Rosetta silent file (secondary structure, phi, psi, omega in degrees, C-alpha in Angstrom):
SEQUENCE: MRLSRFVLAAFVAGGCVLVAGAAVNGQSAGVVRVTPLGSHPGELCRNDRAMLFEDPSGVRILYDPGRTVDETDARLGDVHVMLLSHAHTDHVGDARPISGGGTCAAPATGATNINSNFASIAALKNAAVLAPGELSSYLGRKIQNIRGAAPAACPEGGLENSFDVPLSAPCTASLRPGGSRTAHRAGGSGGVRIAAVQAIHSNGVPAALVDAPGEAPGLSGYGGSEGGFVIIFTNGLVAYLTGDTGMFGDMGTIIARYYNPTLVVLNMSDTVTLGPNEAAYMIKHLIRPVSVMPSHVNEQATAGGTIRAGTRVDLFNALAHDYAQVVVPLSDVTRSFDGLGRCVGCR
SCORE:     score description
SCORE:     0.000 S_00000001
   1 L     0.000  -15.835  179.877  133.756   93.669  120.704 S_00000001
   2 L   -67.748  146.484 -177.583  135.907   96.655  119.715 S_00000001
   3 L   -91.014  126.391  176.399  137.236   96.621  116.177 S_00000001
   4 L  -114.373  120.303 -174.797  141.007   96.665  115.741 S_00000001
   5 L  -111.671  133.813  172.275  142.185   97.404  112.198 S_00000001
   6 L  -127.164  102.311 -171.688  145.629   96.833  110.767 S_00000001
   7 L   -94.150  120.831  177.664  145.607   97.969  107.180 S_00000001
   8 L   -89.685  -31.404 -179.003  148.386   96.672  104.941 S_00000001
   9 E  -153.148  143.676  175.393  147.105   98.163  101.713 S_00000001
  10 E  -148.145  142.943  176.215  144.359  100.508  100.613 S_00000001
  11 E  -148.863  163.059 -176.003  143.477  102.024   97.312 S_00000001
  12 E  -107.076  130.446  177.860  140.633  103.996   95.797 S_00000001
  13 E  -139.124  120.613  178.237  138.554  102.618   92.972 S_00000001
  14 L    59.380   32.834  178.138  135.438  104.290   91.617 S_00000001
  15 L    83.302    2.034 -179.000  135.136  106.535   94.665 S_00000001
  16 E  -114.797  135.719  175.553  135.236  103.588   97.088 S_00000001
  17 E   -84.318  123.843  178.051  138.071  102.796   99.459 S_00000001
  18 E  -108.280  130.080 -173.605  138.938   99.112   99.268 S_00000001
  19 E  -113.530  129.752  179.647  140.906   97.693  102.172 S_00000001
  20 E  -121.044  156.262  174.826  143.090   94.609  101.916 S_00000001
  21 L    66.009   39.728 -177.104  145.092   92.614  104.432 S_00000001
  22 L   -97.208  134.037  174.165  143.040   93.656  107.478 S_00000001
  23 L  -103.577  126.480 -172.635  143.224   91.794  110.759 S_00000001
  24 L  -125.592  132.110  173.825  140.044   92.170  112.799 S_00000001
  25 L   -98.381  133.624  175.607  139.278   91.179  116.385 S_00000001
  26 L    82.499    7.057  179.088  135.677   90.361  117.239 S_00000001
  27 L   -82.018  142.086  177.467  134.397   90.292  113.668 S_00000001
  28 L  -132.624  174.556 -179.467  131.744   87.717  112.807 S_00000001
  29 L   -68.922  160.287  176.367  129.732   86.754  109.771 S_00000001
  30 L   103.803  161.428  179.909  126.791   88.805  108.593 S_00000001
  31 L  -123.987  154.466  171.872  126.174   92.385  107.561 S_00000001
  32 E   -92.666  128.484 -179.729  124.448   95.347  109.180 S_00000001
  33 E   -98.780  127.237 -178.028  121.640   96.681  107.014 S_00000001
  34 E  -120.151  120.483 -178.079  121.124  100.459  107.014 S_00000001
  35 E  -121.688  110.806  172.052  117.968  101.891  105.423 S_00000001
  36 E   -69.499  139.175 -178.935  117.416  105.670  105.182 S_00000001
  37 L  -119.415   80.865 -175.144  113.720  106.559  105.496 S_00000001
  38 L   -99.555 -165.615 -173.538  113.400  109.890  103.720 S_00000001
  39 L   -85.711  -28.098 -175.810  110.687  111.871  101.948 S_00000001
  40 L  -133.615  118.562 -176.408  111.305  110.785   98.329 S_00000001
  41 L   -54.706  137.340  175.541  112.385  107.252   97.357 S_00000001
  42 L    78.014    8.009 -178.055  115.831  106.957   95.805 S_00000001
  43 L  -130.464  163.020  168.718  116.905  110.494   96.751 S_00000001
  44 L  -111.083  111.349 -168.413  118.665  112.402   99.547 S_00000001
  45 L  -117.055  175.351 -171.013  116.363  115.328  100.315 S_00000001
  46 L   -57.245  -43.917 -173.774  116.125  118.364  102.539 S_00000001
  47 L   -90.530   -0.712 -170.455  114.206  116.843  105.457 S_00000001
  48 L   -69.624  125.679  177.893  115.869  113.426  105.497 S_00000001
  49 L  -136.392  -43.432 -166.741  117.146  112.358  108.909 S_00000001
  50 L   -65.113  137.305  172.565  115.697  108.944  109.780 S_00000001
  51 E  -139.199  140.864  178.823  117.766  105.775  109.519 S_00000001
  52 E  -113.908  123.036 -179.655  116.888  102.191  110.423 S_00000001
  53 E  -107.932  134.519  176.299  119.730   99.850  111.412 S_00000001
  54 E  -125.034  117.275  178.632  119.317   96.076  111.491 S_00000001
  55 L   -75.885  154.583  175.697  121.950   93.940  113.196 S_00000001
  56 L   -55.774  -25.861  178.494  122.614   90.379  111.978 S_00000001
  57 L   -75.041  -12.415 -178.645  121.037   89.191  115.244 S_00000001
  58 L   103.853   -6.997  176.781  117.763   90.867  114.269 S_00000001
  59 L   -66.894  129.437 -176.474  117.943   93.871  116.633 S_00000001
  60 E  -118.740  128.170 -172.286  116.425   96.864  114.810 S_00000001
  61 E  -124.817  126.076  176.440  117.287  100.452  115.781 S_00000001
  62 E  -104.523  131.305 -176.062  115.582  103.639  114.546 S_00000001
  63 E  -116.630  124.675  171.593  117.564  106.884  114.724 S_00000001
  64 L    43.898   73.322 -175.260  116.045  110.418  114.677 S_00000001
  65 L   -63.926  -32.391  175.462  112.797  109.832  112.714 S_00000001
  66 L    60.825 -141.947 -173.706  112.122  113.537  112.203 S_00000001
  67 L   -98.937    7.005 -176.717  109.453  114.654  109.743 S_00000001
  68 L  -108.469   -3.332 -177.693  109.688  111.798  107.241 S_00000001
  69 L  -142.076  134.148  167.148  108.457  108.844  109.358 S_00000001
  70 L  -133.166 -173.853 -172.015  105.576  108.304  111.757 S_00000001
  71 L   -68.272  -14.698  179.638  103.946  105.251  113.314 S_00000001
  72 L   -87.467   -3.857 -173.843  101.782  104.575  110.241 S_00000001
  73 L   -74.236  118.670 -177.844  104.794  104.137  107.932 S_00000001
  74 L   -68.004  -16.077 -179.655  104.883  100.630  106.489 S_00000001
  75 L   -70.265  -19.058 -172.523  108.637  100.897  105.930 S_00000001
  76 L   -69.618  -48.398 -170.704  109.336  100.610  109.655 S_00000001
  77 L    61.836 -148.049  177.603  108.429   97.026  110.442 S_00000001
  78 L   -71.372  138.436  173.745  109.626   96.021  113.888 S_00000001
  79 L  -129.369  116.167 -175.966  111.470   98.687  115.866 S_00000001
  80 L   -95.453  -35.757 -177.293  113.185   97.467  119.020 S_00000001
  81 E  -134.746  141.184  175.756  115.285  100.476  120.034 S_00000001
  82 E  -125.405  134.535  179.364  114.913  104.185  119.263 S_00000001
  83 E  -115.959  134.018  175.315  117.668  106.791  119.552 S_00000001
  84 L  -124.905  122.753 -178.616  117.121  110.544  119.705 S_00000001
  85 L   -76.458  -37.121  176.982  120.113  112.861  119.466 S_00000001
  86 L  -169.068  172.790 -166.395  118.187  115.975  120.560 S_00000001
  87 L   -98.377   12.378  177.248  114.673  117.408  120.591 S_00000001
  88 L   -61.417  151.001 -169.142  114.738  119.927  117.744 S_00000001
  89 H   -56.515  -35.602 -176.294  111.676  119.637  115.540 S_00000001
  90 H   -75.854   -5.593  177.917  113.478  118.170  112.529 S_00000001
  91 H  -109.624  -46.438  179.657  114.725  115.262  114.662 S_00000001
  92 H   -77.594  -26.265  176.551  111.897  114.494  117.093 S_00000001
  93 L    89.637   91.820 -179.336  109.293  115.158  114.392 S_00000001
  94 L   -91.591  -12.790 -177.307  106.787  117.959  114.957 S_00000001
  95 E  -136.974  143.531 -178.956  104.748  117.293  111.796 S_00000001
  96 E   -75.024  146.923 -179.176  103.492  114.128  110.181 S_00000001
  97 E   -76.093  155.646  167.807  104.925  113.178  106.804 S_00000001
  98 E  -117.563  109.432 -172.999  103.094  113.214  103.502 S_00000001
  99 E   -56.804  119.447  177.880  104.571  110.392  101.459 S_00000001
 100 E    71.991    6.166 -176.643  106.112  111.822   98.307 S_00000001
 101 E   -75.783  148.943 -178.665  104.516  115.209   98.953 S_00000001
 102 E    68.425 -153.149  179.355  106.120  118.400   97.749 S_00000001
 103 L  -118.368  169.398  177.113  109.555  118.227   96.185 S_00000001
 104 L   -61.503  -36.523  179.584  112.892  116.861   97.307 S_00000001
 105 L   -74.817  -29.253 -178.816  114.050  120.446   97.843 S_00000001
 106 L  -141.249   75.262 -178.111  110.865  121.396   99.729 S_00000001
 107 E   -64.061  143.652  177.456  109.096  118.281  101.066 S_00000001
 108 E   -82.445  147.389  173.654  105.498  118.683  102.172 S_00000001
 109 E  -126.227  158.924 -175.978  104.472  117.871  105.732 S_00000001
 110 E  -100.151 -143.113 -174.228  101.068  117.178  107.205 S_00000001
 111 E   -66.113  151.632  175.011   99.336  117.896  110.483 S_00000001
 112 E   -63.912  138.207  174.433  101.223  118.881  113.607 S_00000001
 113 L  -110.861   99.384 -172.288  101.939  115.981  115.943 S_00000001
 114 L   -68.040  -17.440  176.549  101.941  117.545  119.413 S_00000001
 115 L   -98.177   -5.516  177.834  103.362  114.370  120.941 S_00000001
 116 L    85.009  145.978  174.496  106.037  114.035  118.214 S_00000001
 117 H   -62.986  -35.647  178.940  106.537  111.370  115.596 S_00000001
 118 H   -56.947  -52.557 -177.051  109.274  109.907  117.775 S_00000001
 119 H   -67.338  -35.711  179.627  106.926  109.256  120.704 S_00000001
 120 H   -63.376  -40.375  177.990  104.127  108.019  118.445 S_00000001
 121 H   -67.795  -47.169 -178.985  106.414  105.395  116.929 S_00000001
 122 H   -59.197  -40.200 -178.410  107.830  104.340  120.303 S_00000001
 123 H   -65.285  -40.452 -178.268  104.343  104.006  121.773 S_00000001
 124 H   -78.404  -38.287 -172.896  103.084  101.776  118.963 S_00000001
 125 H   -89.377   -0.868 -177.998  106.226   99.707  118.436 S_00000001
 126 L    54.500   49.363 -175.486  106.970   99.046  122.127 S_00000001
 127 L   -88.849  153.353  168.322  110.470  100.388  121.630 S_00000001
 128 E   -83.374  117.483 -176.961  113.239  100.964  124.140 S_00000001
 129 E   -95.298  119.061  176.816  113.832  104.728  124.031 S_00000001
 130 E  -116.628  123.893 -175.356  117.418  105.846  124.646 S_00000001
 131 E  -147.188  151.708 -178.147  118.029  109.581  124.747 S_00000001
 132 L   -72.915  152.038  171.105  120.609  111.959  126.231 S_00000001
 133 L    55.038 -138.509 -176.161  120.120  113.850  129.447 S_00000001
 134 L   -80.779    0.072 -178.336  116.629  114.723  130.605 S_00000001
 135 H   -62.655  -27.671 -178.938  115.016  113.903  127.260 S_00000001
 136 H   -62.742  -38.209  177.779  114.080  110.414  128.427 S_00000001
 137 H   -68.323  -41.089  177.740  111.670  111.889  130.997 S_00000001
 138 H   -60.549  -47.608 -179.325  110.231  114.273  128.420 S_00000001
 139 H   -67.662  -33.199  175.294  109.683  111.470  125.906 S_00000001
 140 H   -60.121  -39.929  178.091  108.198  109.292  128.631 S_00000001
 141 H   -65.869  -40.292  178.523  105.555  111.953  129.231 S_00000001
 142 H   -64.221  -39.628  176.387  104.770  112.125  125.517 S_00000001
 143 H   -65.665  -37.927  176.107  104.369  108.343  125.388 S_00000001
 144 H   -61.875  -39.759  177.460  102.090  108.566  128.436 S_00000001
 145 H   -57.531  -35.449 -176.678   99.930  111.111  126.598 S_00000001
 146 H   -81.734  -46.246 -172.557   99.444  108.553  123.823 S_00000001
 147 H   -93.514  -16.722 -179.310   99.073  105.318  125.792 S_00000001
 148 L    86.119   -1.049  178.137   97.499  106.665  128.982 S_00000001
 149 L  -143.284  144.388 -179.683  100.200  105.151  131.198 S_00000001
 150 L   -71.352  137.470  176.737  103.781  106.139  131.849 S_00000001
 151 L   -70.158  152.184  177.261  106.382  103.800  130.338 S_00000001
 152 E   -75.719  164.032  170.722  108.634  101.881  132.683 S_00000001
 153 E   -71.169  142.708 -179.946  112.352  102.455  132.947 S_00000001
 154 L   -65.364  142.132  176.284  114.298  100.200  130.607 S_00000001
 155 L   -62.254  156.622  177.527  115.903   97.164  132.270 S_00000001
 156 L  -148.253   83.045 -174.459  119.660   97.238  132.795 S_00000001
 157 E   -93.322  139.930  172.200  120.993   93.835  133.726 S_00000001
 158 L    71.013 -169.153 -175.850  124.569   92.906  134.495 S_00000001
 159 L   -71.048  -19.833 -179.126  127.798   94.706  133.690 S_00000001
 160 L   -98.489    8.145 -178.129  126.627   95.599  130.179 S_00000001
 161 L    50.157   54.538 -170.291  123.309   97.180  131.278 S_00000001
 162 E   -87.593  152.026  170.528  121.582   94.657  129.052 S_00000001
 163 E  -145.429  151.967 -178.974  117.961   94.303  128.042 S_00000001
 164 E   -96.808  144.727  173.568  116.157   91.850  125.785 S_00000001
 165 E  -126.526  152.564    5.168  114.049   92.766  122.774 S_00000001
 166 L   -77.543  157.401  177.922  111.340   92.682  121.616 S_00000001
 167 L   -95.773  158.778  176.703  109.584   94.323  124.549 S_00000001
 168 L   -90.578   -9.682  178.539  105.915   93.987  125.465 S_00000001
 169 L  -157.935  155.347  178.967  105.650   97.729  126.212 S_00000001
 170 L   -66.592  155.223  174.197  107.808  100.803  125.577 S_00000001
 171 E  -139.650  162.080 -179.821  110.465  101.823  128.081 S_00000001
 172 E  -130.019  149.828  178.681  112.677  104.875  128.469 S_00000001
 173 E  -155.111  142.158  173.602  116.248  105.373  129.634 S_00000001
 174 E   -84.688  145.099  177.530  118.745  108.196  129.788 S_00000001
 175 L  -138.701  117.217 -177.213  122.126  107.675  128.189 S_00000001
 176 L  -115.636  159.903 -178.505  124.941  110.140  128.811 S_00000001
 177 L   -51.485  133.236 -175.674  128.546  110.264  127.526 S_00000001
 178 L    96.988  -16.391 -179.503  130.591  107.457  129.035 S_00000001
 179 L  -102.610  159.277  177.904  127.529  105.267  129.493 S_00000001
 180 E  -151.640  159.656  173.166  126.226  102.418  127.377 S_00000001
 181 E  -136.352  156.280 -175.891  123.434   99.880  127.160 S_00000001
 182 E  -126.973  125.408  179.473  123.264   96.582  125.282 S_00000001
 183 E   -99.762  125.862  178.118  120.252   95.248  123.397 S_00000001
 184 E  -112.334  134.522  171.020  119.980   91.465  122.996 S_00000001
 185 E   -74.566  125.088 -176.421  117.554   89.731  120.682 S_00000001
 186 L   -55.878  128.794  179.718  115.702   87.246  122.891 S_00000001
 187 L    86.967   -6.836 -179.334  117.015   83.750  122.276 S_00000001
 188 L   -99.336  175.053  177.056  120.028   84.996  120.332 S_00000001
 189 L  -110.825  149.735 -178.525  123.689   85.247  121.168 S_00000001
 190 L    77.971  166.312 -179.321  125.629   88.481  121.398 S_00000001
 191 L  -147.425  162.460  178.593  124.249   91.958  121.781 S_00000001
 192 E   -99.740  116.069 -178.381  124.298   95.398  120.201 S_00000001
 193 E   -91.260  132.421 -179.584  126.063   97.896  122.446 S_00000001
 194 E  -121.447  116.839 -179.004  124.918  101.525  122.262 S_00000001
 195 E  -113.919  146.584  176.294  127.151  104.166  123.836 S_00000001
 196 E   -93.863  142.696  175.887  126.517  107.905  124.178 S_00000001
 197 E  -133.928  167.244 -177.939  129.136  110.459  123.141 S_00000001
 198 L   -66.722  150.113  164.791  129.409  114.216  123.211 S_00000001
 199 L  -140.199  155.755  179.209  127.924  116.570  120.617 S_00000001
 200 L  -120.531  107.236 -175.896  128.130  120.367  120.464 S_00000001
 201 L  -158.526 -112.555  169.370  124.867  121.964  119.350 S_00000001
 202 L  -170.845  170.395 -172.529  121.860  122.802  121.569 S_00000001
 203 L  -149.984   41.073  176.438  118.785  120.950  122.773 S_00000001
 204 L   -71.552  134.838  176.333  115.889  123.279  123.473 S_00000001
 205 E   -80.215  123.122 -178.008  112.474  121.609  123.323 S_00000001
 206 L   -56.550  139.866 -177.054  110.285  123.633  120.930 S_00000001
 207 H   -56.368  -34.956 -178.390  107.500  125.511  122.725 S_00000001
 208 H   -65.907  -19.182 -179.934  104.878  123.909  120.450 S_00000001
 209 H  -105.840   13.355  176.455  105.875  120.479  121.799 S_00000001
 210 L   -97.406  126.357  179.921  105.798  121.475  125.479 S_00000001
 211 L   -65.025  160.889  176.994  102.674  120.316  127.335 S_00000001
 212 L   -55.240  142.154    9.306  100.493  122.775  129.274 S_00000001
 213 L   -81.418    4.443  172.786  101.111  125.174  130.943 S_00000001
 214 L    78.042 -168.049 -178.623  103.722  125.551  128.213 S_00000001
 215 L  -116.700  153.172  175.639  106.495  128.082  127.749 S_00000001
 216 L   -64.560  151.883  179.702  106.460  131.868  127.531 S_00000001
 217 L   -52.825  136.271  178.390  106.625  133.290  123.990 S_00000001
 218 L    85.884   -3.642 -179.073  110.096  133.152  122.516 S_00000001
 219 L  -110.214  158.371  173.925  111.344  130.486  124.921 S_00000001
 220 L  -121.370  161.563 -178.811  111.984  126.776  124.514 S_00000001
 221 E   -76.509  161.860  179.090  111.831  123.995  127.070 S_00000001
 222 L   -80.653  122.089 -179.342  114.827  122.542  128.859 S_00000001
 223 L  -111.684    2.235 -175.325  116.001  119.404  127.076 S_00000001
 224 L    75.485 -155.012 -175.774  119.279  118.718  128.818 S_00000001
 225 L   -87.848  148.512  170.700  122.345  117.925  126.741 S_00000001
 226 L   -79.933  170.278 -179.176  122.449  116.953  123.091 S_00000001
 227 L  -162.651  170.378  169.040  124.431  113.883  122.087 S_00000001
 228 E  -121.463  179.987 -177.435  125.718  111.448  119.527 S_00000001
 229 E  -138.931  149.911  167.535  125.924  107.658  119.639 S_00000001
 230 E  -118.673  125.554  179.154  128.359  104.857  118.922 S_00000001
 231 E  -111.802  125.093  178.342  126.765  101.520  118.025 S_00000001
 232 E  -107.334  107.917 -174.112  128.868   98.355  118.213 S_00000001
 233 L   -86.702  165.495 -173.981  127.154   95.660  116.180 S_00000001
 234 L   -72.200  -17.333  177.539  127.557   91.905  116.551 S_00000001
 235 L   -88.993    1.901  179.149  129.483   91.536  113.267 S_00000001
 236 L   102.259  -13.753  177.871  132.179   93.960  114.507 S_00000001
 237 L   -62.307  135.458  175.205  130.957   97.081  112.694 S_00000001
 238 E  -119.862  116.508 -176.632  131.301  100.222  114.813 S_00000001
 239 E  -110.987  130.768  175.494  129.090  103.123  113.689 S_00000001
 240 E  -104.336  115.794  176.579  129.419  106.696  114.960 S_00000001
 241 E   -99.368  108.942 -168.267  126.192  108.704  114.666 S_00000001
 242 L   -69.506  -25.371 -165.222  127.356  112.280  115.103 S_00000001
 243 L    63.235 -174.977  175.126  124.035  113.952  115.827 S_00000001
 244 L   -77.464  121.772 -176.693  124.021  117.673  115.137 S_00000001
 245 L  -161.235  159.667  163.550  127.456  118.918  116.103 S_00000001
 246 L   -97.119 -174.961  176.888  130.483  120.975  115.271 S_00000001
 247 L   -75.338  148.634  171.583  134.026  119.712  115.543 S_00000001
 248 L  -150.273  155.259 -171.102  135.531  119.045  118.952 S_00000001
 249 H   -60.848  -30.743 -177.406  138.850  117.623  120.063 S_00000001
 250 H   -70.010  -10.370  171.562  137.439  114.419  121.524 S_00000001
 251 H   -59.482  -38.754 -177.361  136.512  113.272  118.028 S_00000001
 252 L   -87.014   -9.990 -178.677  140.195  112.509  117.545 S_00000001
 253 L  -113.167  -79.355 -175.361  140.767  111.064  120.996 S_00000001
 254 H   -61.592  -50.188 -174.540  137.819  109.412  122.767 S_00000001
 255 H   -70.938  -50.245 -176.446  135.731  108.640  119.688 S_00000001
 256 H   -71.912  -45.423 -171.947  138.524  107.729  117.257 S_00000001
 257 H   -83.981  -34.764 -179.091  140.993  106.073  119.629 S_00000001
 258 H   -86.905  -54.019 -176.718  138.667  104.365  122.074 S_00000001
 259 H   -82.692  -28.945  176.368  135.629  103.429  119.991 S_00000001
 260 L    53.811   57.883 -177.433  137.488  103.257  116.633 S_00000001
 261 L   -68.734  143.575  177.033  134.402  103.673  114.382 S_00000001
 262 L  -107.277  -13.778  174.145  134.567  102.319  110.849 S_00000001
 263 E  -128.659  132.386  175.141  131.277  103.872  109.684 S_00000001
 264 E  -118.605  126.768  167.448  130.235  107.486  110.338 S_00000001
 265 E   -97.688  109.641 -163.547  126.687  108.784  109.848 S_00000001
 266 E  -108.273  118.405  173.903  127.508  112.456  109.508 S_00000001
 267 E   -82.321  118.615 -170.446  125.076  115.344  110.063 S_00000001
 268 E  -142.094  103.606 -179.980  126.256  118.024  107.666 S_00000001
 269 L  -139.209    1.597  178.938  124.255  121.118  106.826 S_00000001
 270 L    66.061  164.645 -178.851  126.549  124.087  107.524 S_00000001
 271 L    59.826  -45.997 -178.675  125.609  127.138  109.704 S_00000001
 272 L  -115.435   -9.752  174.892  124.094  124.938  112.456 S_00000001
 273 L  -142.586 -169.928  173.926  126.251  121.803  112.165 S_00000001
 274 E   -53.002  133.220  169.034  129.460  120.751  110.460 S_00000001
 275 L   -87.306  172.965 -176.487  129.858  122.235  107.000 S_00000001
 276 H   -61.267  -36.057  178.799  131.382  120.211  104.150 S_00000001
 277 H   -68.063  -46.569  178.327  134.904  121.581  104.700 S_00000001
 278 H   -64.691  -40.172 -179.663  134.836  120.900  108.433 S_00000001
 279 H   -63.125  -42.178  178.925  133.212  117.518  107.863 S_00000001
 280 H   -64.826  -39.240  176.834  135.900  116.488  105.383 S_00000001
 281 H   -61.804  -43.803  179.850  138.630  117.543  107.830 S_00000001
 282 H   -60.355  -42.903  179.576  136.975  115.494  110.554 S_00000001
 283 H   -66.935  -43.023 -175.176  136.853  112.419  108.322 S_00000001
 284 H   -73.107  -41.805 -168.631  140.426  112.847  107.063 S_00000001
 285 H  -110.822  -25.099 -173.130  142.221  113.827  110.259 S_00000001
 286 H  -104.562  -56.675 -174.127  140.098  112.968  113.305 S_00000001
 287 H   -90.876  -46.486  179.476  137.905  109.895  112.839 S_00000001
 288 L    56.218   56.395  177.974  139.403  108.207  109.733 S_00000001
 289 L   -79.475  175.074  172.253  136.580  105.715  109.120 S_00000001
 290 L   -82.038  -40.607 -177.081  136.284  103.283  106.237 S_00000001
 291 E  -133.001  153.090  177.726  132.849  104.598  105.182 S_00000001
 292 E  -142.458  137.684  176.992  130.810  107.750  105.722 S_00000001
 293 E  -115.958  107.301  178.044  127.148  108.555  105.059 S_00000001
 294 E   -77.701  121.767 -178.101  126.447  112.331  104.844 S_00000001
 295 E  -129.011 -179.740  175.784  122.942  113.039  106.153 S_00000001
 296 L    55.082   46.442 -168.735  120.919  115.998  107.505 S_00000001
 297 L   -91.361  -10.110  176.149  122.102  118.024  104.498 S_00000001
 298 L    52.653   41.364  178.228  119.211  120.553  104.342 S_00000001
 299 L  -162.760  164.470  167.642  119.227  120.567  100.542 S_00000001
 300 L   -80.362   99.253 -172.762  118.177  118.528   97.552 S_00000001
 301 L   -83.865  -23.851 -175.962  121.450  116.643   97.358 S_00000001
 302 E  -131.908  159.964  170.247  120.561  114.225   94.560 S_00000001
 303 E  -139.531  122.604 -174.569  118.531  113.998   91.365 S_00000001
 304 L    63.474   26.189  179.207  117.787  110.549   90.016 S_00000001
 305 L    80.622    4.110 -179.583  119.916  109.158   92.825 S_00000001
 306 E  -110.843  140.335 -179.256  123.037  111.019   91.628 S_00000001
 307 E   -59.404  131.497  178.054  124.761  113.796   93.553 S_00000001
 308 L   -81.007  135.658  178.030  123.820  117.222   92.165 S_00000001
 309 L   -62.489  143.251  176.063  126.708  119.493   91.185 S_00000001
 310 L    83.317    3.692  178.556  127.228  122.523   93.391 S_00000001
 311 L   -90.494  168.097  175.344  125.631  121.013   96.492 S_00000001
 312 H   -61.692  -39.677  179.890  127.202  120.595   99.924 S_00000001
 313 H   -65.425  -36.908  177.268  127.246  116.843   99.377 S_00000001
 314 H   -61.901  -45.562  179.166  129.046  117.350   96.065 S_00000001
 315 H   -64.863  -45.056  179.455  131.724  119.447   97.780 S_00000001
 316 H   -60.341  -44.238  179.900  132.044  116.994  100.665 S_00000001
 317 H   -60.375  -41.513  179.580  132.365  114.059   98.278 S_00000001
 318 H   -63.988  -36.222 -177.158  135.117  115.849   96.337 S_00000001
 319 H   -81.712  -29.111 -168.196  137.035  116.573   99.548 S_00000001
 320 H  -109.154  -16.717 -168.329  136.520  113.248  101.341 S_00000001
 321 L   -68.103  -18.584  175.605  136.240  110.443   98.798 S_00000001
 322 L   -76.977  -10.921 -173.947  139.997  109.842   98.720 S_00000001
 323 L  -116.197  -17.663  178.244  139.936  109.131  102.467 S_00000001
 324 L  -156.223  155.786  175.780  136.696  107.202  103.009 S_00000001
 325 E   -74.460  111.873  179.942  134.005  105.464  101.006 S_00000001
 326 E   -86.273  114.078 -177.907  131.264  108.101  100.649 S_00000001
 327 L  -110.753  110.901 -177.915  127.918  106.291  100.678 S_00000001
 328 L   -75.171  124.922 -177.606  124.994  108.570   99.832 S_00000001
 329 L   -81.508   83.394  179.819  121.987  107.620  102.016 S_00000001
 330 L   -77.348  133.525 -176.659  119.254  107.422   99.387 S_00000001
 331 L   -57.408  133.159  176.500  115.777  106.975  100.853 S_00000001
 332 L    72.398    3.126  177.397  114.501  103.372  100.855 S_00000001
 333 L   -99.370  109.676 -177.543  117.816  102.062   99.468 S_00000001
 334 L   -79.564  129.672  175.404  119.225   99.559  101.951 S_00000001
 335 E  -107.237  146.650  179.564  123.008   99.453  102.284 S_00000001
 336 E  -116.208  131.043 -177.990  124.882   96.512  103.800 S_00000001
 337 E  -120.441  131.624  177.895  128.057   96.968  105.850 S_00000001
 338 L   -84.443 -177.474 -175.560  130.471   94.234  106.835 S_00000001
 339 L   -68.608  -12.663  176.922  132.474   94.068  110.051 S_00000001
 340 L   -90.900   -6.090 -177.288  135.254   96.173  108.543 S_00000001
 341 L    92.440    6.917 -179.888  132.935   99.078  107.751 S_00000001
 342 L   -85.385  139.403  175.665  132.856   98.435  104.007 S_00000001
 343 E   -80.493  114.386 -174.682  129.636   98.940  102.061 S_00000001
 344 L   -77.362  121.304  178.035  129.022   95.589  100.378 S_00000001
 345 L    83.593    2.377  179.419  128.100   95.934   96.715 S_00000001
 346 L   -73.647  149.023  177.182  128.323   99.743   96.676 S_00000001
 347 L  -122.925    0.000    0.000  129.571  101.438   93.532 S_00000001
């Protein structure tokens, strides 16, 4: 299922890298559909984190819903698998969204969700929850608070730790670097493999989201390790979801050489994650994907769907567009990626 690329020619046209003469092992027909679920349609805004991936087989994966999506959101549809990189409030979702509320630069949020938007969605959608370290137990407790019963452990059949979706009830499972699980659409062929990889950040559970007896003032709960994910789709696309992280050497070895991702979903906000200069270096020298989607930018990155001058995304695009196709993840705008990592129809 790993993608092997042999590029004979590449050139840049209109900010997009076009690749010709590529030989691919394991590629099949169909595209992976990626839909950002942000606060303001057609824009990339300060709070935007959530992304929904749909494999050609029909497996649907929600990543880090944060503060822009909860279980009442009609954009979700079916959700079979949910991934959480870490438990910080802007990823697990401590407040319910207000659709279109506030501005792109300062989106409005609603009432506090003490069980998190992540757990509320998983509980309603009967999703398989995959999370690094001890977070699976924490999220299981939050789902129990909602449903009144603890979720079961996710099945893990055979050498690929496989499970079928859709499920009749939510389940939880830990996924640590070096490990993987495979989601199969019931009745279909092939599966979507989800592997955990390292991230360098932190993973304290906010005190407001810790159940009684809670935490002492100024402290956060123990969340275990933070992480990123590599998703290997049935059409051959390999996507690296960085999570919140800085640079580390294994980006150029384990992630680039072993998993060989062709699409990177890049968390880039400076001060607490990769900044635009570091992110561009990572794309150019370490990962070398075909396409990259800069997310988690903590700014109003676009106006009218166009990158705003002087933003982090503007700087990143200027530094990286000669080396990868920069695809801005505009909320509610679905992008399609082929097995080579190219955004089909992007301009």
